[in-house]
C-alpha positions in Angstrom: -27.1 15.4 -5.4 -25.0 13.1 -3.8 -26.7 9.6 -3.3 -25.1 7.5 -0.4 -24.9 3.8 -1.6 -24.1 2.3 1.9 -22.6 3.0 4.9 -20.3 0.6 6.4 -17.3 0.5 9.3 -17.8 4.5 9.5 -17.2 5.3 6.0 -19.7 6.6 3.6 -19.8 5.4 0.2 -21.6 7.5 -2.5 -21.4 9.1 -6.1 -21.6 12.9 -7.6 -24.4 13.3 -10.0 -22.3 15.6 -12.4 -19.2 13.8 -12.9 -17.0 11.8 -15.3 -18.9 8.8 -17.0 -16.5 6.2 -16.4 -17.4 4.6 -13.2 -16.1 5.1 -9.5 -17.1 5.9 -6.2 -16.6 8.5 -3.2 -15.7 7.3 0.1 -16.0 9.6 2.9 -15.0 9.1 7.0 -14.2 11.7 9.4 -10.5 11.8 8.8 -10.5 12.2 5.1 -12.0 10.9 1.6 -11.0 8.8 -1.4 -12.1 8.3 -5.2 -12.0 4.4 -6.2 -12.4 3.9 -10.0 -14.6 0.6 -10.5 -13.3 -0.2 -14.2 -11.6 -1.4 -15.6 -10.5 -2.8 -12.5 -10.9 -1.1 -8.7 -8.2 1.4 -8.4 -7.5 4.4 -6.3 -8.1 7.4 -8.1 -7.5 10.4 -5.7 -6.9 10.1 -1.9 -7.4 12.9 0.8 -5.6 12.3 4.2 -6.7 8.6 4.3 -4.1 6.0 5.6 -2.8 3.0 3.7 -4.7 0.8 6.4 -7.9 2.8 5.6 -7.3 2.7 1.9 -6.7 -1.0 1.9 -9.8 -1.7 4.2 -12.1 0.5 2.0 -10.7 -1.4 -1.2 -11.4 -4.8 0.5 -15.4 -2.9 1.3 -15.2 -2.0 -2.4 -14.7 -5.2 -3.2 -17.5 -7.0 -1.2 -20.1 -4.5 -2.7 -18.7 -4.4 -6.3 -22.3 -5.6 -7.7 -24.1 -3.5 -5.6 -22.3 -0.3 -6.6 -22.2 -1.2 -10.1 -25.9 -1.8 -10.1 -26.5 1.5 -8.1 -24.0 3.2 -10.6 -25.8 2.0 -13.5 -29.7 2.6 -11.9 -28.4 6.4 -11.0 -26.7 6.8 -14.8 -28.9 5.2 -16.9 -25.6 3.6 -18.4 
């Protein structure tokens, strides 16, 4: 299961249910996908075919929704 947290500007922000315990978010769009750590700070973990411009835009969206993402992580994983 990979619950979608929200969609914005053509990107889908979601979690995979069975992954490592360090909080992070996956981001998908038609041209690629990425994984960002949420702690200890927002940081790119993996990138598959997204441009620097897209990654910068995604990081800004994550920053704007940081508390929402952390709350969703805690609800989903119970930590």
